[in-house]
C-alpha angles and dihedrals in degrees: 000000000000114000124223114279110284097200116077117229109282093013114111092192131028123191127209128189112216131194121186129187123225116283093022120154123202110200122227114286141136141212135226086226131067114255130217108194118193117189108213096174133007132012132277131200115203140175114229121178091336094312129115114231134188117209112189125188116281092033132108125219126200118210113186121222114281097018111137112227142170133190142203131190128204093187135023114291133200116190142147127225129204118202116205125202109251091248090061093054103071095094093053125084118284089225129054115272144181113223126219106239115230124200089262095047089048091051090050091049091050090050091051091045088056091061093067144052116221127216099089139042109254138164118234130196113216124234117228091258092049090050090054091052091047089051090056090051091052090049089052091050092053088057097043129104118246123237124227096242100137134087115204108222124220120235098212103104095231094046090047092054089047092050091052090049088053094048090051093048112018089175092066104127100193112146128242089256091052093049090047089056090047091052097042092243138113116255090250091048093049092050093046097046093043093053092044094052100038105026088232134090116244089253091053094045092049090052091051090047090053092048092049091052091045090059090052092052091045090056089049089059102248121152121262091242093052092047093048090054094044095053092047110267120135092188118058091200091055091050092050090046092052093044090052092050091049101044103017093241138068119263090255091052091048092054089052 
């Protein structure tokens, strides 16, 4: 499952540009190195350590060494990935993370993007000047806030099916009693098992699923009103308020 080493001998960091067509599936694999994944264009959904993550454009994902991950695209994606030697990864989180991008981080990403031409997947050695700029980006990421872009998935078969149903249709308004019947559990059993396996209540998880889907729709250019209705909010103001609590900005500000 491990891929070949990504960092060349003597290179602490190796950068790859990566272009994926729509409906591409990357099968589960892992790397000996840490991976910084910057989405320049498009949106990626990925499974990391049994959690479902959404990676929209303009965001950076951290994948620690040895973490098994897979990915899927619905639309074309351009990205670059920086692979860090394991000895450079100790300061980064032990678990995967999506970093909030600051103005400085965004400027650094844009500069790094300008080094490359997309359209194929290619390895790039960094010049000394480029290595220094990449080091500044890594320092900024270490100081950055993380963004709640993951959905922990339950392992119980019935709960797992329910979770995927809710990811596919966040507006599904079935009650706790209806979902309990669907999963073959009592209401109390569903609530207890779901929190035990995900760390979240079903209400908290559904809200996070709705916010994750909302980000995907924002990146596709849909209006805030259309998104609110699609993810299950009857009140636009309630949707905006929940989105702001979740991400710290309004949907319009998030889209930029």
